[in-house]
C-alpha positions, 0 to 999 in steps of 0.5 A: 774425650777420645773422640776429639782426636778422631774427629780432628783426624776425620776433618783433616782427611776431608780438607784439600791438600796444602801447598808448599811454596817452592819459589817466586819471581817478581813481574811488576815493581811496586813503589809501595808494598810487595811487587806483583809476582808469580808464585810456584807451589807444590802439593801432593795429592792427598788421595793418590800416593805417588803424584805431586802437582806444581802450580804457578799462579799470579799474585797481585802486589802493591799495598792492597796485595800486601794487605790481602785485599787485592784480587789475584789474576785468574792466570795459573798453570799446572804440571802434575807428575808421577814421583813414586809408585801410584796407589789410590789410597782413598776413593774419590769422585771425578771433579773432586777438589784436590787443592783450593786457594783464596785469591781475593779477600772474598768470593774468588778462589783458585782450585785444582780438581781431579778426574780419573780417565778409566779408559786410558788409565790416566789421572787428569788435574784441572786448575781454574778460578771461580767467583761467586758471581762469575768465574773465569774460563782460564784453565790448564790441565795436566795428565798423569798416566798410572804406570808401574814405578821402577826403582 
């Protein structure tokens, strides 16, 4: 049964990054259920060491939001920065999903995809929301120049 840990490890390597919640602020008071809010999360790029992205996104409150039945708005912002020496630890394709979060019970997700602008030696991260039937044109990008890291 030595293949089970190997298979589990390969599956985990294929998954997008997991976010860590940094904080939140309430935006709309709700009498019943949690308030609507803006959540700030951080995640490290799983295939590029030395890059961390911070994401802010709207989260619907109220009873349906508390139960996970509400559809979150498509509003999101991203800021990615070099936080250490940058090294590409695993090859990737342009437009590959780095982070993905469900924003409704079914059909809608917010995701971050990564591109490498080879000519300028820059990583570009794009956050957008999509839906099975119709996506949203709302998006944001952040660029990280690949530069030497001094201690």
